[in-house]
Each structure stands twice: as structure tokens, then as C-alpha cells.
ZADO-347484 format. One record per residue (C-alpha): residue number from 1; x, y, z. Coordinates in steps of 0.25 Angstrom, whole numbers. Layout:
<recs>
<rec i="NUM" px="X" py="Y" pz="Z"/>
...
</recs>
This chain:
<recs>
<rec i="1" px="0" py="0" pz="0"/>
<rec i="2" px="12" py="9" pz="3"/>
<rec i="3" px="16" py="8" pz="-12"/>
<rec i="4" px="3" py="11" pz="-17"/>
<rec i="5" px="0" py="24" pz="-9"/>
<rec i="6" px="15" py="29" pz="-11"/>
<rec i="7" px="14" py="27" pz="-26"/>
<rec i="8" px="1" py="35" pz="-27"/>
<rec i="9" px="6" py="46" pz="-18"/>
<rec i="10" px="20" py="47" pz="-24"/>
<rec i="11" px="14" py="48" pz="-38"/>
<rec i="12" px="3" py="58" pz="-34"/>
<rec i="13" px="13" py="67" pz="-27"/>
<rec i="14" px="22" py="66" pz="-40"/>
<rec i="15" px="11" py="71" pz="-49"/>
<rec i="16" px="4" py="80" pz="-40"/>
<rec i="17" px="17" py="88" pz="-36"/>
<rec i="18" px="26" py="87" pz="-48"/>
<rec i="19" px="16" py="89" pz="-59"/>
<rec i="20" px="19" py="104" pz="-59"/>
<rec i="21" px="34" py="101" pz="-60"/>
<rec i="22" px="31" py="93" pz="-72"/>
<rec i="23" px="22" py="104" pz="-78"/>
<rec i="24" px="33" py="114" pz="-78"/>
<rec i="25" px="42" py="104" pz="-86"/>
<rec i="26" px="30" py="101" pz="-96"/>
<rec i="27" px="28" py="116" pz="-98"/>
<rec i="28" px="43" py="118" pz="-101"/>
<rec i="29" px="43" py="106" pz="-110"/>
<rec i="30" px="31" py="111" pz="-118"/>
<rec i="31" px="22" py="100" pz="-114"/>
<rec i="32" px="9" py="108" pz="-116"/>
<rec i="33" px="-4" py="101" pz="-120"/>
<rec i="34" px="-9" py="102" pz="-135"/>
<rec i="35" px="-24" py="104" pz="-135"/>
<rec i="36" px="-33" py="101" pz="-147"/>
<rec i="37" px="-47" py="105" pz="-143"/>
<rec i="38" px="-59" py="105" pz="-153"/>
<rec i="39" px="-66" py="119" pz="-153"/>
<rec i="40" px="-79" py="112" pz="-149"/>
<rec i="41" px="-75" py="107" pz="-136"/>
<rec i="42" px="-82" py="117" pz="-126"/>
<rec i="43" px="-70" py="118" pz="-117"/>
<rec i="44" px="-61" py="130" pz="-120"/>
<rec i="45" px="-51" py="125" pz="-108"/>
<rec i="46" px="-46" py="115" pz="-118"/>
<rec i="47" px="-39" py="125" pz="-126"/>
<rec i="48" px="-33" py="131" pz="-113"/>
<rec i="49" px="-26" py="118" pz="-110"/>
<rec i="50" px="-16" py="119" pz="-122"/>
<rec i="51" px="-2" py="120" pz="-116"/>
<rec i="52" px="-5" py="113" pz="-103"/>
<rec i="53" px="6" py="104" pz="-99"/>
<rec i="54" px="4" py="90" pz="-104"/>
<rec i="55" px="10" py="76" pz="-103"/>
<rec i="56" px="7" py="76" pz="-88"/>
<rec i="57" px="5" py="61" pz="-89"/>
<rec i="58" px="21" py="60" pz="-87"/>
<rec i="59" px="19" py="66" pz="-73"/>
<rec i="60" px="10" py="55" pz="-68"/>
<rec i="61" px="17" py="44" pz="-75"/>
<rec i="62" px="30" py="48" pz="-68"/>
<rec i="63" px="22" py="50" pz="-55"/>
<rec i="64" px="16" py="36" pz="-56"/>
<rec i="65" px="30" py="30" pz="-58"/>
<rec i="66" px="36" py="37" pz="-47"/>
<rec i="67" px="24" py="34" pz="-38"/>
<rec i="68" px="24" py="19" pz="-41"/>
<rec i="69" px="39" py="17" pz="-39"/>
<rec i="70" px="39" py="25" pz="-26"/>
<rec i="71" px="27" py="18" pz="-21"/>
<rec i="72" px="33" py="4" pz="-24"/>
<rec i="73" px="46" py="8" pz="-16"/>
<rec i="74" px="38" py="13" pz="-4"/>
<rec i="75" px="30" py="1" pz="-3"/>
<rec i="76" px="41" py="-9" pz="-7"/>
<rec i="77" px="33" py="-13" pz="-19"/>
<rec i="78" px="43" py="-14" pz="-31"/>
<rec i="79" px="38" py="-12" pz="-45"/>
<rec i="80" px="31" py="-24" pz="-52"/>
<rec i="81" px="30" py="-28" pz="-66"/>
<rec i="82" px="15" py="-24" pz="-66"/>
<rec i="83" px="18" py="-10" pz="-60"/>
<rec i="84" px="29" py="-7" pz="-70"/>
<rec i="85" px="19" py="-12" pz="-81"/>
<rec i="86" px="9" py="-1" pz="-77"/>
<rec i="87" px="21" py="9" pz="-78"/>
<rec i="88" px="25" py="4" pz="-91"/>
<rec i="89" px="11" py="7" pz="-97"/>
<rec i="90" px="10" py="20" pz="-90"/>
<rec i="91" px="23" py="25" pz="-95"/>
<rec i="92" px="22" py="18" pz="-109"/>
<rec i="93" px="8" py="24" pz="-112"/>
<rec i="94" px="12" py="37" pz="-106"/>
<rec i="95" px="24" py="37" pz="-116"/>
<rec i="96" px="15" py="35" pz="-128"/>
<rec i="97" px="7" py="47" pz="-123"/>
<rec i="98" px="19" py="55" pz="-120"/>
<rec i="99" px="24" py="54" pz="-134"/>
<rec i="100" px="10" py="58" pz="-139"/>
<rec i="101" px="10" py="70" pz="-130"/>
<rec i="102" px="24" py="74" pz="-133"/>
<rec i="103" px="21" py="74" pz="-148"/>
<rec i="104" px="9" py="83" pz="-146"/>
<rec i="105" px="16" py="93" pz="-137"/>
<rec i="106" px="28" py="94" pz="-147"/>
<rec i="107" px="19" py="96" pz="-159"/>
<rec i="108" px="9" py="104" pz="-151"/>
<rec i="109" px="-2" py="97" pz="-158"/>
<rec i="110" px="-12" py="86" pz="-153"/>
<rec i="111" px="-5" py="76" pz="-162"/>
<rec i="112" px="4" py="66" pz="-155"/>
<rec i="113" px="4" py="51" pz="-157"/>
<rec i="114" px="-6" py="45" pz="-167"/>
<rec i="115" px="-16" py="36" pz="-161"/>
<rec i="116" px="-10" py="24" pz="-166"/>
<rec i="117" px="4" py="28" pz="-162"/>
<rec i="118" px="-1" py="29" pz="-148"/>
<rec i="119" px="-7" py="15" pz="-148"/>
<rec i="120" px="6" py="9" pz="-154"/>
<rec i="121" px="13" py="16" pz="-142"/>
<rec i="122" px="3" py="11" pz="-132"/>
<rec i="123" px="5" py="-4" pz="-138"/>
<rec i="124" px="20" py="-3" pz="-137"/>
<rec i="125" px="18" py="0" pz="-122"/>
<rec i="126" px="7" py="-10" pz="-120"/>
<rec i="127" px="14" py="-22" pz="-127"/>
<rec i="128" px="26" py="-23" pz="-117"/>
<rec i="129" px="17" py="-21" pz="-106"/>
<rec i="130" px="8" py="-33" pz="-110"/>
<rec i="131" px="21" py="-42" pz="-112"/>
<rec i="132" px="27" py="-38" pz="-99"/>
<rec i="133" px="13" py="-39" pz="-91"/>
<rec i="134" px="12" py="-54" pz="-96"/>
<rec i="135" px="25" py="-58" pz="-90"/>
<rec i="136" px="33" py="-56" pz="-77"/>
<rec i="137" px="24" py="-65" pz="-68"/>
<rec i="138" px="25" py="-65" pz="-53"/>
<rec i="139" px="27" py="-77" pz="-44"/>
<rec i="140" px="12" py="-80" pz="-46"/>
<rec i="141" px="13" py="-80" pz="-61"/>
<rec i="142" px="5" py="-67" pz="-62"/>
<rec i="143" px="10" py="-58" pz="-74"/>
<rec i="144" px="6" py="-43" pz="-73"/>
<rec i="145" px="-4" py="-44" pz="-84"/>
<rec i="146" px="-12" py="-57" pz="-89"/>
<rec i="147" px="-15" py="-63" pz="-102"/>
<rec i="148" px="-30" py="-62" pz="-99"/>
<rec i="149" px="-40" py="-51" pz="-102"/>
<rec i="150" px="-45" py="-46" pz="-88"/>
<rec i="151" px="-57" py="-39" pz="-82"/>
<rec i="152" px="-56" py="-40" pz="-67"/>
<rec i="153" px="-45" py="-51" pz="-68"/>
<rec i="154" px="-41" py="-60" pz="-79"/>
<rec i="155" px="-52" py="-66" pz="-88"/>
<rec i="156" px="-47" py="-80" pz="-90"/>
<rec i="157" px="-54" py="-82" pz="-103"/>
<rec i="158" px="-48" py="-70" pz="-109"/>
<rec i="159" px="-34" py="-76" pz="-111"/>
<rec i="160" px="-25" py="-70" pz="-122"/>
<rec i="161" px="-16" py="-82" pz="-124"/>
<rec i="162" px="-27" py="-92" pz="-126"/>
<rec i="163" px="-24" py="-90" pz="-141"/>
<rec i="164" px="-9" py="-93" pz="-140"/>
<rec i="165" px="3" py="-85" pz="-135"/>
<rec i="166" px="6" py="-77" pz="-147"/>
<rec i="167" px="-9" py="-72" pz="-149"/>
<rec i="168" px="-11" py="-71" pz="-134"/>
<rec i="169" px="1" py="-61" pz="-133"/>
<rec i="170" px="-4" py="-53" pz="-145"/>
<rec i="171" px="-18" py="-53" pz="-139"/>
<rec i="172" px="-13" py="-49" pz="-125"/>
<rec i="173" px="-4" py="-38" pz="-130"/>
<rec i="174" px="-15" py="-33" pz="-139"/>
<rec i="175" px="-25" py="-32" pz="-126"/>
<rec i="176" px="-14" py="-26" pz="-118"/>
<rec i="177" px="-12" py="-15" pz="-129"/>
<rec i="178" px="-26" py="-13" pz="-130"/>
<rec i="179" px="-28" py="-10" pz="-116"/>
<rec i="180" px="-17" py="-1" pz="-115"/>
<rec i="181" px="-21" py="7" pz="-128"/>
<rec i="182" px="-35" py="8" pz="-124"/>
<rec i="183" px="-32" py="13" pz="-110"/>
<rec i="184" px="-22" py="23" pz="-113"/>
<rec i="185" px="-30" py="29" pz="-125"/>
<rec i="186" px="-43" py="29" pz="-117"/>
<rec i="187" px="-36" py="37" pz="-106"/>
<rec i="188" px="-30" py="46" pz="-117"/>
<rec i="189" px="-43" py="49" pz="-123"/>
<rec i="190" px="-49" py="53" pz="-109"/>
<rec i="191" px="-38" py="63" pz="-107"/>
<rec i="192" px="-45" py="75" pz="-113"/>
<rec i="193" px="-49" py="83" pz="-100"/>
<rec i="194" px="-41" py="88" pz="-88"/>
<rec i="195" px="-39" py="77" pz="-78"/>
<rec i="196" px="-49" py="67" pz="-85"/>
<rec i="197" px="-39" py="56" pz="-88"/>
<rec i="198" px="-30" py="58" pz="-75"/>
<rec i="199" px="-42" py="58" pz="-66"/>
<rec i="200" px="-49" py="46" pz="-72"/>
<rec i="201" px="-35" py="39" pz="-72"/>
<rec i="202" px="-35" py="41" pz="-57"/>
<rec i="203" px="-48" py="33" pz="-55"/>
<rec i="204" px="-45" py="22" pz="-66"/>
<rec i="205" px="-30" py="19" pz="-61"/>
<rec i="206" px="-34" py="21" pz="-47"/>
<rec i="207" px="-45" py="10" pz="-49"/>
<rec i="208" px="-34" py="1" pz="-55"/>
<rec i="209" px="-25" py="3" pz="-42"/>
<rec i="210" px="-37" py="-1" pz="-34"/>
<rec i="211" px="-39" py="-14" pz="-42"/>
<rec i="212" px="-24" py="-17" pz="-42"/>
<rec i="213" px="-23" py="-15" pz="-27"/>
<rec i="214" px="-36" py="-24" pz="-25"/>
<rec i="215" px="-29" py="-35" pz="-34"/>
<rec i="216" px="-17" py="-34" pz="-25"/>
<rec i="217" px="-25" py="-37" pz="-12"/>
<rec i="218" px="-32" py="-48" pz="-20"/>
<rec i="219" px="-20" py="-54" pz="-27"/>
<rec i="220" px="-20" py="-69" pz="-30"/>
<rec i="221" px="-6" py="-70" pz="-24"/>
<rec i="222" px="-11" py="-64" pz="-11"/>
<rec i="223" px="-21" py="-75" pz="-7"/>
<rec i="224" px="-32" py="-73" pz="-17"/>
<rec i="225" px="-43" py="-84" pz="-17"/>
<rec i="226" px="-51" py="-90" pz="-28"/>
<rec i="227" px="-66" py="-88" pz="-28"/>
<rec i="228" px="-76" py="-99" pz="-27"/>
<rec i="229" px="-78" py="-99" pz="-42"/>
<rec i="230" px="-63" py="-101" pz="-44"/>
<rec i="231" px="-60" py="-87" pz="-49"/>
<rec i="232" px="-48" py="-80" pz="-42"/>
<rec i="233" px="-53" py="-69" pz="-33"/>
<rec i="234" px="-39" py="-63" pz="-33"/>
<rec i="235" px="-31" py="-56" pz="-43"/>
<rec i="236" px="-19" py="-61" pz="-51"/>
<rec i="237" px="-12" py="-47" pz="-53"/>
<rec i="238" px="3" py="-47" pz="-53"/>
<rec i="239" px="6" py="-34" pz="-46"/>
<rec i="240" px="-7" py="-28" pz="-41"/>
<rec i="241" px="-1" py="-20" pz="-30"/>
<rec i="242" px="9" py="-14" pz="-39"/>
<rec i="243" px="-2" py="-11" pz="-49"/>
<rec i="244" px="-9" py="-3" pz="-38"/>
<rec i="245" px="3" py="4" pz="-35"/>
<rec i="246" px="6" py="9" pz="-49"/>
<rec i="247" px="-8" py="13" pz="-52"/>
<rec i="248" px="-9" py="20" pz="-38"/>
<rec i="249" px="4" py="28" pz="-42"/>
<rec i="250" px="-3" py="31" pz="-56"/>
<rec i="251" px="-16" py="36" pz="-49"/>
<rec i="252" px="-8" py="45" pz="-39"/>
<rec i="253" px="0" py="51" pz="-51"/>
<rec i="254" px="-13" py="54" pz="-58"/>
<rec i="255" px="-19" py="60" pz="-46"/>
<rec i="256" px="-8" py="70" pz="-44"/>
<rec i="257" px="-8" py="73" pz="-59"/>
<rec i="258" px="-23" py="75" pz="-59"/>
<rec i="259" px="-21" py="87" pz="-50"/>
<rec i="260" px="-14" py="94" pz="-61"/>
<rec i="261" px="-22" py="88" pz="-72"/>
<rec i="262" px="-36" py="91" pz="-67"/>
<rec i="263" px="-44" py="102" pz="-74"/>
<rec i="264" px="-38" py="112" pz="-77"/>
<rec i="265" px="-26" py="103" pz="-80"/>
<rec i="266" px="-12" py="108" pz="-78"/>
<rec i="267" px="-6" py="96" pz="-85"/>
<rec i="268" px="-11" py="86" pz="-95"/>
<rec i="269" px="-7" py="71" pz="-94"/>
<rec i="270" px="-6" py="70" pz="-109"/>
<rec i="271" px="-6" py="57" pz="-117"/>
<rec i="272" px="6" py="53" pz="-108"/>
<rec i="273" px="-4" py="53" pz="-96"/>
<rec i="274" px="-16" py="47" pz="-102"/>
<rec i="275" px="-9" py="36" pz="-109"/>
<rec i="276" px="-1" py="33" pz="-96"/>
<rec i="277" px="-15" py="32" pz="-88"/>
<rec i="278" px="-20" py="22" pz="-99"/>
<rec i="279" px="-7" py="14" pz="-98"/>
<rec i="280" px="-9" py="13" pz="-83"/>
<rec i="281" px="-23" py="9" pz="-84"/>
<rec i="282" px="-20" py="-2" pz="-95"/>
<rec i="283" px="-9" py="-8" pz="-87"/>
<rec i="284" px="-17" py="-8" pz="-74"/>
<rec i="285" px="-29" py="-15" pz="-81"/>
<rec i="286" px="-20" py="-25" pz="-87"/>
<rec i="287" px="-12" py="-28" pz="-75"/>
<rec i="288" px="-23" py="-29" pz="-65"/>
<rec i="289" px="-31" py="-38" pz="-74"/>
<rec i="290" px="-43" py="-28" pz="-76"/>
<rec i="291" px="-41" py="-25" pz="-91"/>
<rec i="292" px="-56" py="-24" pz="-94"/>
<rec i="293" px="-60" py="-18" pz="-81"/>
<rec i="294" px="-52" py="-6" pz="-86"/>
<rec i="295" px="-63" py="-2" pz="-95"/>
<rec i="296" px="-71" py="1" pz="-83"/>
<rec i="297" px="-61" py="6" pz="-73"/>
<rec i="298" px="-55" py="16" pz="-84"/>
<rec i="299" px="-69" py="18" pz="-90"/>
<rec i="300" px="-68" py="33" pz="-90"/>
<rec i="301" px="-57" py="31" pz="-100"/>
<rec i="302" px="-65" py="21" pz="-108"/>
<rec i="303" px="-76" py="31" pz="-109"/>
<rec i="304" px="-67" py="42" pz="-115"/>
<rec i="305" px="-61" py="32" pz="-125"/>
<rec i="306" px="-74" py="26" pz="-128"/>
<rec i="307" px="-80" py="39" pz="-131"/>
<rec i="308" px="-70" py="41" pz="-142"/>
<rec i="309" px="-72" py="27" pz="-148"/>
<rec i="310" px="-87" py="29" pz="-148"/>
<rec i="311" px="-85" py="43" pz="-155"/>
<rec i="312" px="-77" py="37" pz="-166"/>
<rec i="313" px="-86" py="25" pz="-168"/>
<rec i="314" px="-98" py="33" pz="-168"/>
<rec i="315" px="-92" py="44" pz="-178"/>
<rec i="316" px="-89" py="33" pz="-188"/>
<rec i="317" px="-102" py="25" pz="-187"/>
<rec i="318" px="-110" py="38" pz="-188"/>
<rec i="319" px="-101" py="44" pz="-199"/>
<rec i="320" px="-97" py="57" pz="-192"/>
<rec i="321" px="-107" py="58" pz="-180"/>
<rec i="322" px="-101" py="59" pz="-166"/>
<rec i="323" px="-106" py="52" pz="-153"/>
<rec i="324" px="-99" py="63" pz="-144"/>
<rec i="325" px="-96" py="77" pz="-147"/>
<rec i="326" px="-82" py="74" pz="-145"/>
<rec i="327" px="-74" py="62" pz="-139"/>
<rec i="328" px="-69" py="58" pz="-129"/>
<rec i="329" px="-81" py="59" pz="-120"/>
<rec i="330" px="-75" py="70" pz="-112"/>
<rec i="331" px="-74" py="79" pz="-124"/>
<rec i="332" px="-88" py="76" pz="-127"/>
<rec i="333" px="-93" py="81" pz="-114"/>
<rec i="334" px="-84" py="94" pz="-115"/>
<rec i="335" px="-92" py="97" pz="-128"/>
<rec i="336" px="-105" py="95" pz="-121"/>
<rec i="337" px="-100" py="106" pz="-112"/>
<rec i="338" px="-95" py="99" pz="-100"/>
<rec i="339" px="-84" py="106" pz="-92"/>
<rec i="340" px="-70" py="99" pz="-92"/>
<rec i="341" px="-70" py="97" pz="-77"/>
<rec i="342" px="-84" py="91" pz="-77"/>
<rec i="343" px="-80" py="81" pz="-87"/>
<rec i="344" px="-67" py="77" pz="-80"/>
<rec i="345" px="-73" py="75" pz="-66"/>
<rec i="346" px="-85" py="67" pz="-72"/>
<rec i="347" px="-75" py="58" pz="-79"/>
<rec i="348" px="-67" py="56" pz="-66"/>
<rec i="349" px="-80" py="52" pz="-60"/>
<rec i="350" px="-83" py="42" pz="-71"/>
<rec i="351" px="-68" py="37" pz="-70"/>
<rec i="352" px="-70" py="35" pz="-55"/>
<rec i="353" px="-83" py="28" pz="-56"/>
<rec i="354" px="-78" py="18" pz="-67"/>
<rec i="355" px="-65" py="15" pz="-60"/>
<rec i="356" px="-72" py="12" pz="-47"/>
<rec i="357" px="-82" py="4" pz="-55"/>
<rec i="358" px="-71" py="-4" pz="-61"/>
<rec i="359" px="-64" py="-7" pz="-47"/>
<rec i="360" px="-78" py="-10" pz="-42"/>
<rec i="361" px="-80" py="-21" pz="-52"/>
<rec i="362" px="-66" py="-26" pz="-50"/>
<rec i="363" px="-70" py="-28" pz="-35"/>
<rec i="364" px="-83" py="-34" pz="-38"/>
<rec i="365" px="-77" py="-44" pz="-47"/>
<rec i="366" px="-67" py="-48" pz="-36"/>
<rec i="367" px="-79" py="-50" pz="-26"/>
<rec i="368" px="-85" py="-59" pz="-36"/>
<rec i="369" px="-73" py="-68" pz="-36"/>
<rec i="370" px="-72" py="-69" pz="-21"/>
</recs>
């Protein structure tokens, strides 16, 4: 418990107190936000945001790493493969976002990496993650990830390697890449208003920290028993406590960053931040064996990306008509006359409700197995 609390506190203090220092550096380096706002959005404050320091995601990425390492030392919990894999996804996806942000800032245009180049970069990060995650078993023969699709835990009927080792690896890596790409791009799409993505991320990743800590308390190697129906009431997660530590460090870093990112934002996270959040989210879902549950826990991000998909599908089917005034959904609400702060706070409420619902379903499933 000391590691968990220390990790959260150190990362929180890092981003809360050192962000102004980073902002001075960002201004000196010319890391100002490039804004491209359609004239029909009824929020003139968007134009005023041009030049606000961006790429602030680098701050909470650094804060998470420092908090995680210090927390591990404080509680005598050295880093594990699972914790390092979460950091890999955070830093790797964040690097793809950083390249995109840097290209925009350098050219002073809203044109960075193309969509497909982003996806390729994300896959390059996700594939090594998937390979390593299916190796390095502990003494209980538990690897960080598993070759099964999971909901609350592995679904034994959904085994990738049932069709052979080669096809199994291809299917497994395609699944891991899909989760990573979907999660990071969903968070990226939602990052359109001050504090929206960061505030929602606190609820979502916080929920995964609770899930991982519960799995630690109910770990199979810790004396878990079988239910009368023969199904395991425990969790075969390789390093649940370390997953709780790294996710707590990330939440602490987001809380400190949100102090400066909340409306009216003094700094934007940029793609480096939104993609890093998506990377942590994907890694936590995979390593806690709750891949499909992520759709509910991170439902606020699914709503944002889903509205974009629906808009494009509807536009093609109806040959030019639009389902929303503008996608994603938060920009539609802006065009309906909602204030930015109203949209952000209500999206935070939705994020909290969905995250709590996900944790609730997770707990109810455990009760049904005991």
C-alpha cells in the first residue's frame, strides 16, 4: 500500500508544482497550439486558444515514470514486466503523438502525421508489447497477457491459438494492435475541449487501478478457491499490485496536470498526451484480462469516437446529410449553444458513471463465481 500511495503522491506533486516550469520552457521553444476552428462553432474562445503551450502530455508522462519508480522503491516493490509494459505503451504511443504535435508546431499548420501513419506507428509500438506480454511467465506460469479474449477474465472458448501457432500469433497480435489503436484514437478524438480528456482519464484509469488492486487481493496464487461450478473465483493476473501502482501513478499525474488543463487551460496535452492515455488504457485492459470490459469503463471515449464513426457512415448512406451538426459529439453540443465548461463537466460525470458501472459489473461477476 505504501508503494501505491507514494506513487500517486509523487506523480501528483510533480505535475502540480512543476508544470509552470515546463510551460516556460515550452514557450521558449515555441510549442504553441495551432488552432483550426470552423467559423460556425459558437465559441469564440477557441480562437483565443491559439498559441497556448501544447505537448503537455510530456509532463504527466514524466511524472508517471518518476512516481512509479519512487513508489516502488518506497514500498520495496521493484518494477515488474507488467508495469514496464504499461510504461512502454504510454511512452511509445506518446512518442507517436509527439511526432505529430511537433510537425504541427514546426509548420504552424494543423497537419501532422496522416491517419495511416499514426496507425502504423501505433502498431509498431503494440506488436513488441504483445510479443513480450505473452512471454516471461512467473513461477505460477502466468504471463503478463494471455492468448484468450477476455471480459472480466479470460473467456476459455476464445483462444487465438486454436487454429495453430502461426495463425494464432497473427490473430493475437492483430487483436492487441486493434485494442491499442482503438483506445489511443478514441482518447485523441475526445481531446477537443479544455480538460475533457484528462478529467475523463482520471476516472477511467482510476477504475483500472481499483480493478488491479482487487485482483491483487483475490489473486489465485494468494489462496483463491474454486466456486461450486468449478470456475475460478480468483484472478490469474501476473503482477496485479504493480499494475495498480503504475495506474495510480498515472492518475496522480493526470490530477496534477488537470489543475493547469481545466478550463481555461494554461496548457494542452496535445496528441502526445491523448495517445499516452490511450496506451495506458489499452495496456491495463489487456494485462488485467478485461479487454471487452474496457468498452464500458472507457465509455466516454467510445461515445466520442462512436459519434465520429456514425457521422461518417450516415453521411455516406444519405449522400451528404449529417447526423450531427459536427462530430465528435462535444463539438455538436457546442454548435447547439452549450458552453464549453458545461460540456466538459457533464462529460466528466458521464465518464465517472460509466467507469463506476464497469467496476460494479466486475465486482458482481466475482460475486457470482464465489
